[in-house]
C-alpha positions as CSV (number, residue, x, y, z in Angstrom):
1,M,89.4,120.1,135.8
2,N,89.2,118.9,132.2
3,P,92.7,119.3,130.7
4,F,91.3,120.5,127.4
5,Y,89.4,123.2,129.3
6,A,92.5,124.2,131.2
7,E,94.5,124.5,128.1
8,Y,91.8,126.5,126.3
9,I,91.6,129.0,129.0
10,A,95.4,129.3,129.6
11,T,96.0,129.9,125.9
12,A,93.3,132.6,125.8
13,K,94.8,134.4,128.8
14,I,98.3,134.4,127.2
15,L,96.9,135.9,124.0
16,A,94.8,138.4,125.9
17,K,97.7,139.6,127.9
18,A,99.8,140.0,124.8
19,R,97.2,142.3,123.4
20,G,96.9,144.4,126.6
21,L,93.5,143.1,127.6
22,T,92.4,143.0,131.2
23,W,91.3,139.5,132.0
24,D,89.8,140.1,135.5
25,L,86.9,142.3,134.3
26,V,85.3,144.7,136.9
27,C,81.5,144.6,136.8
28,D,78.5,145.6,138.8
29,D,76.0,143.2,140.4
30,K,74.2,142.7,137.0
31,G,77.4,141.8,135.2
32,K,77.9,145.1,133.3
33,V,81.6,145.6,132.8
34,S,83.2,148.9,133.7
35,K,84.4,151.2,130.8
36,D,87.9,150.9,132.1
37,T,88.2,147.1,131.7
38,R,85.7,146.2,128.9
39,W,87.1,144.9,125.6
40,N,86.7,146.8,122.3
41,L,86.2,143.9,120.0
42,T,86.1,146.0,116.9
43,E,89.4,147.6,117.7
44,L,90.9,144.2,118.7
45,V,90.6,142.9,115.2
46,G,91.6,146.2,113.5
47,M,88.2,146.9,111.9
48,L,86.7,150.3,111.3
49,P,83.6,151.3,113.3
50,P,80.6,151.4,113.0
51,P,79.5,149.3,114.6
52,T,81.7,149.2,117.7
53,L,81.2,146.0,119.5
54,W,82.2,145.6,123.2
55,L,82.6,142.8,125.5
56,G,80.8,144.8,128.1
57,Q,78.5,142.3,129.8
58,I,79.4,139.1,131.7
59,G,76.0,138.6,133.3
60,V,73.3,136.3,132.2
61,D,71.1,136.9,129.1
62,P,68.0,138.5,130.6
63,V,65.4,137.0,128.2
64,A,66.7,133.4,128.3
65,F,67.2,133.8,132.1
66,G,63.5,134.7,132.5
67,K,62.4,131.7,130.4
68,L,64.7,129.5,132.4
69,N,63.1,130.4,135.7
70,E,59.7,129.8,134.2
71,I,60.8,126.2,133.3
72,R,62.3,125.7,136.8
73,R,59.1,126.8,138.4
74,R,57.1,124.2,136.3
75,M,59.7,121.6,137.4
76,N,59.3,122.6,141.1
77,Q,62.9,123.9,141.2
78,Q,64.0,127.0,143.0
79,P,64.2,130.1,140.8
80,L,67.6,131.6,140.2
81,V,68.8,135.1,141.0
82,S,70.5,137.0,138.1
83,G,74.0,138.3,138.3
84,P,77.5,137.9,136.9
85,M,78.4,134.4,135.7
86,P,80.6,132.2,137.9
87,Q,84.3,132.7,137.3
88,H,84.8,129.5,135.3
89,W,82.0,130.3,133.0
90,R,83.2,133.9,132.8
91,D,86.7,132.6,131.8
92,L,85.1,130.4,129.1
93,Y,83.0,133.3,127.8
94,Q,86.1,135.6,127.4
95,A,88.2,132.7,126.0
96,V,85.6,132.1,123.2
97,F,86.1,135.7,122.0
98,V,89.9,135.5,122.2
99,H,90.1,132.2,120.2
100,H,87.5,133.3,117.6
101,L,89.0,136.7,117.0
102,L,92.7,136.2,117.5
103,V,93.1,132.6,116.4
104,G,90.2,131.9,114.1
105,K,90.4,135.5,112.6
106,T,86.6,135.8,112.6
107,K,84.7,139.0,112.9
108,P,83.3,140.3,116.2
109,Q,79.7,139.7,115.0
110,S,80.4,136.0,114.3
111,A,82.2,135.6,117.6
112,M,79.3,137.3,119.5
113,L,76.8,134.8,118.1
114,V,78.8,131.9,119.4
115,A,79.8,133.5,122.8
116,Q,76.2,134.5,123.7
117,G,75.4,130.8,124.1
118,I,77.7,130.7,127.1
119,R,75.7,133.4,128.8
120,R,72.5,131.4,128.2
121,M,74.1,128.1,129.3
122,A,75.8,129.3,132.5
123,P,72.7,130.0,134.7
124,A,71.2,126.5,134.0
125,A,74.5,125.0,135.2
126,E,74.3,126.9,138.5
127,T,77.5,126.0,140.5
128,T,78.5,123.3,138.0
129,P,81.7,124.3,136.1
130,P,81.7,124.1,132.3
131,W,83.7,120.8,132.1
132,A,81.2,119.0,134.4
133,V,78.0,120.3,132.8
134,T,75.3,117.6,132.6
135,P,72.9,116.6,129.8
136,E,70.0,117.7,132.0
137,Q,71.4,121.2,132.4
138,I,72.1,121.5,128.6
139,Q,68.5,120.4,127.8
140,Q,67.1,122.9,130.3
141,A,69.2,125.8,129.0
142,Y,68.3,124.8,125.4
143,N,64.6,124.8,126.2
144,A,64.9,128.2,127.8
145,V,66.5,129.6,124.7
146,L,64.0,127.8,122.5
147,H,61.2,129.9,124.0
148,S,63.3,133.1,124.0
149,G,62.5,134.0,120.4
150,D,59.8,133.5,117.8
151,S,62.0,132.4,114.9
152,G,64.1,129.7,116.4
153,K,67.4,131.4,115.5
154,L,68.5,131.7,119.1
155,A,68.0,127.9,119.6
156,L,70.1,127.1,116.5
157,D,72.8,129.5,117.7
158,F,72.8,127.8,121.1
159,A,73.1,124.3,119.7
160,T,76.0,125.6,117.5
161,T,77.8,126.9,120.7
162,V,77.5,123.6,122.4
163,R,78.7,121.7,119.3
164,T,81.6,124.0,118.4
165,I,82.8,124.9,121.9
166,L,82.1,122.2,124.4
167,D,82.0,119.2,122.0
168,R,84.5,120.0,119.3
169,Q,87.1,121.5,121.7
170,K,86.4,118.6,124.1
171,L,86.0,121.0,127.0
172,A,83.3,118.9,128.7
173,D,83.8,115.5,130.3
174,I,80.7,114.1,128.7
175,P,81.1,114.0,124.9
176,A,78.5,115.0,122.2
177,L,76.4,117.2,124.5
178,A,74.8,118.8,121.4
179,R,72.6,115.7,121.2
180,F,70.8,116.9,124.3
181,C,69.6,120.1,122.6
182,I,66.2,118.7,122.3
183,P,62.8,120.0,123.3
184,Y,60.8,118.9,126.3
185,P,57.8,116.7,125.5
186,T,55.3,119.6,125.6
187,S,53.2,121.0,122.8
188,E,54.8,124.5,123.3
189,S,58.4,123.1,123.1
190,R,57.6,120.9,120.1
191,S,56.1,123.9,118.3
192,A,59.1,126.0,119.1
193,Q,61.4,123.2,117.9
194,L,59.4,122.9,114.7
195,R,60.0,126.6,114.0
196,A,63.7,126.1,114.6
197,E,63.9,123.1,112.3
198,T,62.0,125.0,109.6
199,L,64.4,127.9,109.9
200,R,67.4,125.6,109.7
201,K,66.1,124.0,106.6
202,R,65.4,127.4,105.0
203,Q,68.9,128.6,105.9
204,N,70.5,125.5,104.4
205,A,68.2,125.8,101.4
206,H,66.6,122.4,102.1
207,G,63.0,123.8,102.2
208,G,60.2,121.7,100.8
209,K,60.1,118.0,100.9
210,E,63.6,117.3,102.2
211,G,65.2,119.5,99.5
212,L,63.7,117.5,96.6
213,R,63.5,119.5,93.3
214,R,60.2,118.5,91.9
215,S,60.8,119.8,88.3
216,L,63.5,120.7,85.9
217,A,62.4,124.4,86.1
218,E,62.8,124.6,89.9
219,R,65.9,126.4,90.9
220,K,68.1,124.7,93.5
221,S,68.5,126.5,96.8
222,A,66.0,129.1,95.5
223,A,65.5,130.5,99.1
224,K,68.9,132.2,98.8
225,L,67.8,134.2,95.8
226,P,65.9,137.5,96.2
227,E,62.1,137.4,95.5
228,E,61.7,138.7,92.0
229,R,59.2,141.4,92.9
230,A,61.5,142.6,95.8
231,F,64.5,142.8,93.5
232,W,62.8,144.9,90.8
233,E,61.2,147.1,93.4
234,L,64.6,147.8,95.0
235,A,66.0,148.5,91.5
236,R,63.2,150.9,90.8
237,I,63.7,152.7,94.1
238,V,67.4,153.2,94.0
239,F,67.6,154.0,90.3
240,T,64.5,156.2,89.8
241,E,63.2,157.6,93.1
242,T,64.3,161.0,94.5
243,P,65.9,160.4,97.9
244,R,64.2,162.3,100.7
245,T,67.3,162.6,102.8
246,V,71.1,162.9,102.5
247,S,71.4,159.5,104.2
248,D,69.2,157.9,101.7
249,V,71.3,159.3,98.9
250,I,74.2,157.4,100.3
251,R,72.1,154.2,100.7
252,F,70.7,154.5,97.2
253,A,74.3,154.8,95.8
254,A,75.5,151.8,97.9
255,F,72.7,149.6,96.5
256,R,73.4,150.7,93.0
257,V,77.0,149.5,93.4
258,Q,75.7,146.3,95.1
259,I,73.4,145.5,92.2
260,I,75.9,146.4,89.5
261,M,79.0,144.8,91.0
262,G,77.6,141.9,93.2
263,F,80.0,142.8,96.0
264,R,79.6,141.4,99.5
265,I,77.7,144.0,101.5
266,G,80.8,144.8,103.6
267,E,82.8,145.4,100.4
268,T,80.3,147.9,99.2
269,A,80.1,149.7,102.6
270,R,83.9,150.3,102.6
271,L,84.4,151.2,99.0
272,P,87.4,153.7,98.9
273,L,87.1,157.3,97.7
274,D,90.0,156.6,95.3
275,W,88.1,153.8,93.5
276,R,88.6,154.5,89.8
277,R,91.1,152.6,87.8
278,W,91.4,152.6,84.0
279,R,93.2,150.0,82.0
280,E,94.4,150.9,78.5
281,Y,94.6,148.3,75.7
282,L,97.0,148.6,72.7
283,D,97.5,146.5,69.6
284,A,100.8,145.1,68.5
285,D,101.8,148.4,67.0
286,G,101.1,150.4,70.1
287,S,97.9,152.0,68.9
288,P,94.6,152.0,70.8
289,A,92.9,148.7,70.4
290,G,89.6,150.5,69.6
291,K,90.9,151.4,66.2
292,R,91.0,147.7,65.3
293,G,87.5,147.0,66.6
294,G,88.4,146.2,70.2
295,F,88.3,148.2,73.4
296,S,90.8,151.0,74.0
297,H,90.2,151.1,77.7
298,S,88.1,149.5,80.4
299,L,87.0,150.8,83.9
300,M,87.9,148.9,87.0
301,I,86.7,149.6,90.5
302,R,89.2,149.5,93.4
303,H,87.8,147.9,96.5
304,F,88.7,145.9,99.6
305,A,87.8,142.3,99.3
306,E,86.6,140.2,102.3
307,K,87.4,136.6,103.2
308,Q,90.8,136.5,101.6
309,E,93.8,134.4,102.7
310,D,96.0,137.5,102.6
311,D,93.8,139.7,104.8
312,E,95.0,138.2,108.1
313,R,97.9,139.5,110.1
314,G,99.2,138.7,113.5
315,D,97.2,141.4,115.3
316,G,93.9,141.1,113.5
317,L,92.3,141.6,110.1
318,S,93.4,144.0,107.4
319,F,91.9,145.4,104.2
320,Y,92.9,143.4,101.1
321,E,93.0,145.7,98.1
322,N,91.6,144.3,94.8
323,T,90.1,145.5,91.5
324,Q,87.1,144.3,89.5
325,H,86.2,145.2,86.0
326,V,83.0,147.2,85.5
327,P,80.7,146.0,82.7
328,P,80.8,148.6,79.9
329,M,77.0,149.0,79.9
330,F,77.2,150.1,83.6
331,E,80.3,152.4,83.4
332,E,78.3,155.6,82.9
333,I,75.8,155.1,85.7
334,L,78.5,153.9,88.1
335,V,80.7,156.9,87.5
336,E,77.8,159.3,87.7
337,T,76.6,157.7,91.0
338,L,80.0,157.8,92.8
339,E,80.9,161.2,91.5
340,H,77.6,162.6,92.9
341,V,78.3,160.9,96.3
342,E,81.8,162.4,96.4
343,K,80.4,165.8,95.6
344,I,77.7,166.0,98.3
345,T,79.9,164.5,101.0
346,T,82.8,166.9,100.4
347,P,81.9,169.1,103.4
348,L,81.5,166.1,105.7
349,R,84.7,164.5,104.4
350,E,86.8,167.7,104.9
351,R,85.5,168.1,108.4
352,L,86.2,164.4,109.2
353,R,89.7,164.8,107.8
354,Q,90.3,167.8,110.0
355,Q,88.9,166.0,113.1
356,T,91.2,163.1,112.4
357,E,94.3,165.3,112.1
358,T,93.6,167.6,115.1
359,G,91.6,165.3,117.4
360,R,89.1,168.2,117.8
361,I,85.3,168.0,117.3
362,F,85.1,171.5,115.8
363,P,88.5,172.0,114.3
364,E,87.4,175.2,112.4
365,Y,87.4,177.0,115.8
366,T,89.8,177.3,118.7
367,E,88.6,176.0,122.0
368,D,88.1,179.4,123.5
369,A,86.1,180.7,120.5
370,L,82.6,182.0,121.1
371,V,80.0,181.2,118.4
372,P,76.3,182.2,118.1
373,A,74.0,179.7,119.9
374,S,72.1,179.2,116.7
375,E,75.2,178.2,114.8
376,M,76.3,175.8,117.5
377,Y,72.8,174.4,117.6
378,V,73.1,173.5,113.9
379,R,76.6,172.1,114.3
380,M,75.4,169.8,117.2
381,T,72.1,168.7,115.8
382,G,72.5,169.2,112.0
383,N,69.1,170.9,111.8
384,A,69.4,173.5,109.1
385,I,66.1,175.2,110.2
386,F,66.5,177.2,113.4
387,T,64.0,180.1,112.8
388,H,60.3,180.4,111.9
389,V,60.9,180.4,108.2
390,D,58.8,178.9,105.4
391,L,61.2,177.8,102.7
392,P,60.0,178.1,99.1
393,L,58.8,174.7,97.8
394,E,60.9,175.2,94.6
395,L,64.0,175.7,96.7
396,L,63.3,172.5,98.6
397,R,62.6,170.6,95.4
398,T,65.7,171.8,93.8
399,Y,67.9,171.0,96.8
400,R,66.5,167.5,97.1
401,G,67.0,166.9,93.4
402,S,70.7,167.3,93.8
403,Y,71.6,167.7,97.5
404,D,74.2,170.2,96.3
405,P,75.7,171.7,99.5
406,S,75.7,175.2,98.0
407,F,71.9,175.4,98.5
408,L,72.4,175.2,102.3
409,A,74.0,178.7,102.3
410,D,70.8,180.0,100.7
411,I,68.7,178.4,103.4
412,R,70.9,179.9,106.1
413,N,70.8,183.4,104.5
414,M,67.0,183.3,104.4
415,Q,66.9,182.9,108.2
416,I,69.1,186.0,109.0
417,G,67.2,188.3,111.4
418,R,64.3,186.0,111.9
419,R,62.9,184.9,115.2
420,Q,64.7,181.9,116.6
421,R,63.0,178.5,116.9
422,G,63.9,175.6,119.2
423,L,67.1,177.2,120.7
424,S,65.6,177.7,124.2
425,A,64.2,174.2,124.4
426,F,67.6,172.8,123.2
427,W,70.0,174.7,125.4
428,T,67.9,174.6,128.5
429,N,67.3,170.8,128.1
430,P,68.8,168.8,131.0
431,A,71.0,167.0,128.5
432,Q,72.7,170.4,127.6
433,R,72.1,172.4,130.7
434,E,75.7,172.0,131.9
435,I,76.9,174.0,128.9
436,P,77.0,177.7,129.9
437,V,75.2,180.2,127.6
438,R,77.3,183.3,127.3
439,T,77.4,186.8,125.9
440,A,79.5,187.8,122.9
441,S,82.3,188.7,125.3
442,G,82.1,185.4,127.2
443,L,80.2,186.3,130.3
444,P,77.6,183.7,131.4
445,L,73.9,184.6,130.8
446,H,71.2,184.0,133.4
447,G,67.5,184.4,133.5
448,K,65.6,185.2,130.4
449,I,68.0,184.9,127.4
450,D,67.8,186.8,124.1
451,W,68.9,184.0,121.7
452,Q,69.6,186.5,119.0
453,V,72.8,187.5,120.9
454,A,73.5,184.3,122.9
455,H,76.9,182.6,122.3
456,I,78.4,179.3,123.2
457,R,82.1,178.6,124.0
458,V,83.4,175.8,121.7
459,G,85.5,174.2,124.4
460,D,82.5,173.8,126.7
461,V,80.6,171.9,123.9
462,E,83.6,169.7,123.1
463,R,84.0,168.7,126.7
464,H,80.3,168.0,127.0
465,I,80.3,165.7,124.0
466,R,83.3,163.8,125.1
467,N,82.0,163.3,128.6
468,S,78.2,162.8,128.0
469,R,77.4,162.4,124.3
470,T,80.1,160.0,123.0
471,T,77.7,158.7,120.3
472,K,78.1,162.1,118.7
473,L,81.8,161.6,118.2
474,S,83.0,161.0,114.7
475,D,84.7,157.9,113.4
476,T,88.4,158.8,113.2
477,S,90.2,155.5,114.0
478,P,92.2,154.0,111.1
479,T,92.5,150.5,110.0
480,T,95.4,148.8,108.2
481,T,95.6,147.5,104.6
482,T,97.6,144.4,103.8
483,D,100.6,146.5,102.7
484,G,100.7,148.2,106.1
485,T,99.1,151.5,105.0
486,L,96.8,153.2,107.4
487,L,93.3,153.8,106.0
488,Y,91.1,156.5,107.6
489,P,87.3,156.7,107.5
490,H,87.5,160.0,105.5
491,E,89.2,158.1,102.7
492,L,86.1,155.9,102.2
493,M,83.4,156.7,99.7
494,F,80.3,156.1,101.7
495,I,80.5,158.4,104.8
496,M,77.4,159.9,106.2
497,P,76.1,161.9,109.2
498,V,75.7,159.7,112.3
499,R,73.2,160.0,115.1
500,N,71.1,161.9,112.6
501,V,67.6,162.3,113.9
502,I,66.7,165.5,112.0
503,E,66.1,163.9,108.7
504,G,63.7,161.4,110.3
505,R,61.5,164.2,111.7
506,N,59.0,165.2,109.0
507,N,61.8,165.1,106.3
508,G,63.9,167.7,108.0
509,I,66.9,169.2,106.3
510,L,70.3,168.4,107.6
511,D,73.1,170.9,107.1
512,T,76.1,168.8,105.9
513,T,78.3,171.9,105.8
514,M,78.1,172.3,109.6
515,Y,77.1,169.0,111.2
516,S,80.0,167.6,113.3
517,A,79.1,163.8,113.9
518,I,80.3,161.9,110.8
519,G,81.1,158.2,110.2
520,R,81.2,155.6,107.5
521,I,78.1,153.8,106.5
522,D,77.5,150.6,108.6
523,R,76.9,147.3,106.8
524,G,74.2,146.7,109.4
525,D,72.5,149.9,108.2
526,L,72.5,148.6,104.6
527,I,71.2,145.2,105.7
528,G,68.4,146.8,107.7
529,S,67.6,149.2,104.8
530,T,66.2,146.2,102.8
531,S,65.5,143.6,105.4
532,G,63.9,145.8,108.0
533,K,66.1,144.5,110.8
534,G,66.6,147.3,113.3
535,C,65.4,150.2,111.0
536,E,62.7,151.2,108.6
537,P,63.4,149.6,105.2
538,L,63.5,151.5,102.0
539,F,60.5,149.6,100.7
540,E,58.3,151.2,103.4
541,R,59.5,154.7,102.7
542,Y,59.4,154.6,98.9
543,G,57.0,151.7,98.0
544,M,54.1,152.7,95.7
545,T,51.6,150.2,97.0
546,E,50.9,148.3,100.2
547,E,52.3,145.2,98.7
548,D,55.5,147.0,97.7
549,R,55.9,148.5,101.2
550,A,55.7,145.0,102.7
551,L,58.5,143.6,100.6
552,R,61.8,142.6,102.2
553,L,65.2,141.5,100.7
554,T,68.5,140.3,102.1
555,P,71.3,142.3,100.4
556,H,73.5,139.1,100.1
557,A,70.8,137.6,97.9
558,L,71.8,140.1,95.2
559,R,75.2,138.4,95.1
560,H,73.6,135.0,94.8
561,L,71.5,136.3,91.9
562,Q,74.3,137.8,89.9
563,N,76.4,134.7,90.4
564,T,73.6,132.5,89.1
565,E,72.9,134.8,86.1
566,L,76.6,134.7,85.1
567,F,76.5,130.9,85.2
568,R,73.2,130.9,83.2
569,L,74.8,133.2,80.5
570,G,77.6,130.7,80.1
571,V,80.5,132.7,81.8
572,A,83.3,130.3,82.8
573,D,83.4,129.4,86.5
574,T,87.0,130.5,86.7
575,I,86.1,134.0,85.6
576,I,83.1,134.1,88.0
577,T,85.4,133.0,90.9
578,K,87.9,135.8,90.1
579,K,85.1,138.4,89.8
580,F,83.6,137.6,93.2
581,N,87.0,137.4,95.0
582,R,86.6,133.8,96.0
583,R,89.4,131.4,96.9
584,S,88.2,128.4,94.9
585,V,85.9,127.6,92.0
586,Q,83.9,125.3,94.3
587,Q,82.7,128.3,96.2
588,S,81.2,129.8,93.1
589,H,79.2,126.6,92.4
590,V,77.7,126.9,95.9
591,Y,76.2,130.2,94.7
592,D,74.9,128.6,91.5
593,H,71.1,128.3,91.7
594,R,70.2,127.4,88.2
595,S,67.5,124.9,87.5
596,L,68.4,121.8,85.6
597,A,66.6,123.3,82.7
598,E,68.8,126.3,82.8
599,D,71.9,124.1,83.2
600,L,71.0,122.4,79.9
601,A,69.5,125.4,78.0
602,D,72.7,126.5,76.3
603,I,73.8,123.1,75.0
604,D,73.9,123.2,71.2
605,L,72.2,120.1,69.5
606,P,72.4,118.8,66.0
607,P,69.4,119.8,63.8
608,E,68.3,116.2,63.4
609,A,68.0,115.8,67.2
610,E,65.8,119.0,67.5
611,E,63.6,117.6,64.7
612,R,63.1,114.0,66.1
613,L,63.2,114.3,69.9
614,A,60.3,115.1,72.1
615,D,60.8,117.6,75.0
616,K,61.7,115.1,77.7
617,A,63.9,113.0,75.4
618,M,65.6,116.3,74.4
619,Q,66.4,117.0,78.0
620,V,67.9,113.6,78.4
621,F,69.9,114.0,75.2
622,K,71.3,117.3,76.5
623,L,72.4,115.6,79.7
624,I,74.1,112.9,77.7
625,S,75.8,115.4,75.4
626,A,77.0,117.4,78.4
627,N,78.3,114.2,80.0
628,K,76.1,114.9,83.0
629,A,74.3,111.5,83.1
630,R,75.2,107.8,83.4
631,G,73.2,104.6,83.6
632,P,71.7,101.8,81.6
633,V,69.5,104.1,79.5
634,V,72.6,106.1,78.5
635,D,74.6,103.0,77.8
636,E,71.9,101.5,75.6
637,F,71.5,104.8,73.8
638,H,75.2,104.6,72.9
639,R,74.9,101.0,71.8
640,V,71.9,101.8,69.5
641,Q,73.7,104.8,68.2
642,L,76.8,102.8,67.4
643,E,75.0,99.8,65.8
644,Y,72.0,101.3,64.2
645,G,72.8,105.0,63.8
646,E,71.5,108.4,65.0
647,E,67.9,108.0,63.9
648,A,67.4,104.7,65.7
649,A,69.1,106.1,68.9
650,F,66.7,109.1,68.8
651,D,63.8,106.8,68.5
652,Y,65.1,104.8,71.4
653,L,65.2,108.0,73.6
654,N,61.7,109.0,72.5
655,A,60.5,105.5,73.6
656,E,62.5,104.9,76.7
657,A,63.8,108.1,78.2
658,D,60.4,109.6,78.9
659,G,61.2,110.5,82.4
660,L,64.0,112.5,83.9
661,H,63.6,112.2,87.6
662,V,65.4,114.4,90.2
663,T,65.8,112.6,93.5
664,P,67.3,113.9,96.8
665,Y,70.3,111.7,96.0
666,G,70.9,112.4,92.3
667,L,69.4,111.9,88.8
668,C,67.5,108.9,87.6
669,I,66.9,108.5,83.9
670,N,64.5,105.6,83.4
671,S,61.1,104.9,81.9
672,F,58.3,104.7,84.4
673,T,55.5,105.0,81.9
674,S,54.1,101.6,82.7
675,D,55.0,101.0,86.4
676,P,56.4,103.2,89.1
677,C,59.8,102.3,90.5
678,P,59.4,99.5,93.1
679,K,62.4,101.0,95.0
680,H,61.4,104.6,94.9
681,L,64.0,106.9,96.7
682,E,66.1,103.9,97.6
683,C,68.6,104.8,94.8
684,F,71.5,104.9,97.2
685,N,71.0,101.1,97.8
686,G,73.1,100.3,94.7
687,C,70.8,101.2,91.8
688,L,72.7,101.5,88.5
689,H,70.3,104.3,87.4
690,L,71.6,106.7,90.0
691,A,73.9,109.5,88.8
692,R,75.3,112.3,90.9
693,T,74.9,116.0,90.1
694,G,76.5,119.1,91.5
695,V,73.5,120.0,93.7
696,I,74.6,120.9,97.3
697,S,71.4,119.6,98.9
698,E,72.2,116.2,97.3
699,Q,75.5,116.0,99.2
700,D,73.8,117.1,102.4
701,N,71.0,114.4,102.1
702,L,73.6,111.7,101.5
703,E,75.7,112.9,104.5
704,R,72.7,112.8,106.8
705,M,71.8,109.2,105.6
706,R,75.4,108.2,106.2
707,D,75.3,109.5,109.7
708,K,72.0,107.8,110.5
709,F,73.3,104.4,109.3
710,A,76.6,105.0,111.2
711,K,74.6,105.5,114.4
712,V,72.5,102.3,113.7
713,I,75.7,100.3,113.2
714,I,77.3,101.7,116.4
715,T,74.1,100.9,118.4
716,L,73.8,97.4,117.0
717,E,77.5,96.6,117.6
718,A,77.2,97.8,121.2
719,L,74.5,95.3,122.1
720,P,75.6,92.6,124.5
721,E,76.2,89.2,123.0
722,D,73.3,87.6,124.9
723,R,70.9,89.9,123.1
724,R,72.2,89.2,119.6
725,N,70.2,86.9,117.3
726,I,69.5,86.2,113.7
727,G,67.5,89.4,113.4
728,W,70.4,91.3,114.9
729,A,72.8,89.9,112.3
730,N,70.4,90.7,109.4
731,Q,70.0,94.3,110.6
732,L,73.7,94.8,110.9
733,V,74.3,93.5,107.4
734,H,71.5,95.6,106.1
735,A,72.9,98.8,107.7
736,R,76.5,98.1,106.7
737,L,75.6,97.5,103.1
738,R,73.6,100.8,102.8
739,Y,76.4,102.7,104.7
740,E,79.0,101.4,102.2
741,N,76.7,102.3,99.2
742,I,76.2,105.8,100.6
743,I,80.0,106.3,101.0
744,K,80.4,105.3,97.3
745,A,77.7,107.8,96.4
746,L,79.4,110.6,98.3
747,G,82.7,109.8,96.5
748,A,81.2,109.9,93.0
749,E,81.9,112.9,90.8
750,P,78.9,115.0,89.4
751,G,77.6,113.5,86.2
752,M,79.1,110.1,87.0
753,Q,77.1,106.9,87.6
754,V,77.4,105.9,91.2
755,F,76.9,102.1,90.8
756,P,78.0,101.2,87.3
757,D,78.0,97.5,88.2
758,G,74.9,97.8,90.4
759,N,71.4,96.3,90.1
760,D,68.5,97.7,88.2
761,L,66.2,98.3,91.1
762,S,63.5,99.7,88.9
763,V,62.5,96.3,87.5
764,T,61.4,93.0,89.0
765,A,63.1,89.7,88.4
766,E,60.4,88.8,85.9
767,Q,60.9,92.0,84.0
768,K,64.7,91.4,83.9
769,A,64.1,88.3,81.9
770,G,62.5,90.4,79.1
771,A,64.2,91.7,76.1
772,T,65.8,95.1,75.5
773,I,65.3,97.2,72.4
774,I,68.7,95.9,71.2
775,D,67.4,92.3,71.5
776,A,64.3,93.2,69.5
777,M,66.3,94.8,66.8
778,K,68.6,91.8,66.6
779,R,65.7,89.4,66.3
780,L,64.2,91.6,63.5
781,R,67.5,91.6,61.7
782,D,67.8,87.8,62.0
783,L,64.3,87.3,60.6
784,D,65.2,89.5,57.6
785,D,68.3,87.4,57.0
């Protein structure tokens, strides 16, 4: 057994035992883990549901397993039989969760993405343990996963599992197994691989021709920004449309907060009810600053920041409390939005609080209480309509205009004495048949039932829900803040009815004053509400045209957009970093998607420069003024400026700096009016025109080139001596020189010239013998003398 594998598993078992987890999971012949031994991953890290993620399956992934057997049949191999993973693979699968959740402090969703690769890898290995897995088995498993989805996401996740678990942890005897995550030489596999590569480039914002920004106006990593039309349509929906359901009221409010504040979507979802914080400002005399022309007070929003150093504790994650200033122009709309949510959720919140304190589902009644069947129907389903009643359109319009809970009493009163509707179908349904229907005195009713007088015992319903309808249980489990305080779901702003199917049926009305299943809004619900993943997006429900209804948007893109706009408006990166709860300024620059033109737009220029410089020369002058460019053109500009003055320097820029070229490796300022560069895109080979920028794709491109040349060097050096010749030596020198130059480029700061003493690769030897503009000016001066 591989010693690294043995240590990895042993450590995981120790940590699991300390947390009271059962290591030897009990499962059926398909790998489904029993409820008694399965792991509650959400509870393990101290997070609030929903969602509640379980380690409840140690069998193979059914989709990938089916594709694996198809591949094996084509290769004339015996098909495999599905079932639980072998013990060593099962140990590895469980250990991945333990290490990621308890050591790495990641969230269950992230750990699940990595761990699922083990379930897809294990069947291809058959009886081979993880440490002895072969390249052929890795490739076969990879190709099965490659054909398991249309987008290529599963294949990327599988390669990540191999790279981060087997390779990085050294759990396998054969190193670098991720290099065998390659497609088979078939057209189908190659097409699937192309989709995966396209997705990878899009995720890394390297779309287009290897991430090359073809113009100054093109925003870097633009794929991470929301589509303009989708953004404005979402804003129109959540700020102007009338929500059709209570749940949509909550979603609209959450996205209003998201757009205004730029939170992470999880920070929005768990906004506390006690969110409002005011800061007062006084002058030196103790008077309100507003009397002196300043601000007397400002509004801050209390929230729980994610991805903080201080949100980790020994037994999981905790909520890190923070505050963020609300822009004054948005104070009114934010206060109005959150006060409205607090008002309409008051009945839900009070019931959830009582459920938390008592452990009961219907705390307003004793367990032996008998309530009318119609009322219990409303409390279980939430359906406010239980009779054949036609509600006045004006009443419906008024209610949906405010969702004031007081209107629900009017709707109930209008149904008194009317013929019941839906009660017989509900209470005689097999799902509820075990609940006895009783008389007002508690005697069971049989045969034909008069639903006007039928009653239900509260304890019978509570027992039924706990045993058979657990998804109807409210979220009452607390989590912990960093100061050790317990935080309960009813103390969060965005709570809503869960398992709510009534509002989805012909715009039904849900009675929030009686419905019993309550929980906080799920970040997955918010993501799906705009992206369409797992649920109907808001665009489809509220879009005005077919094009609007087809729009999609990733909520996190709103954060990227606000970050970029703050940079564009000249806000300091330190302030942006603090606003977005980041650990370093560098993280904020990752979210900066301004184009080079936007980077330079706010630079102030002297009037004479604006008068004399053409557009492209103006852009170069801005780069020089912002200290963002280096190179011979810049050096000669400074020499002309020093010796002949500003006007001559501007004339030089107009003549020579006619091209500002953005390459995958940095900026090139040089004149290519007459001839193209003979070493186009070989800037990293020591060209003195190359200057680094802060673009992330630039760093990635250089790193990939570095790795390629490193592999070439290793391959050449590994050749036996009897196969080495003059060509071998030239190749090795060539590769080493470029490798060293790329290392220099990677080490250069943004705006700095990479090779200040390098060669001018843009001109030939004959051109180098020519004169510069300085030489021409000197000759003219000598003639005058």
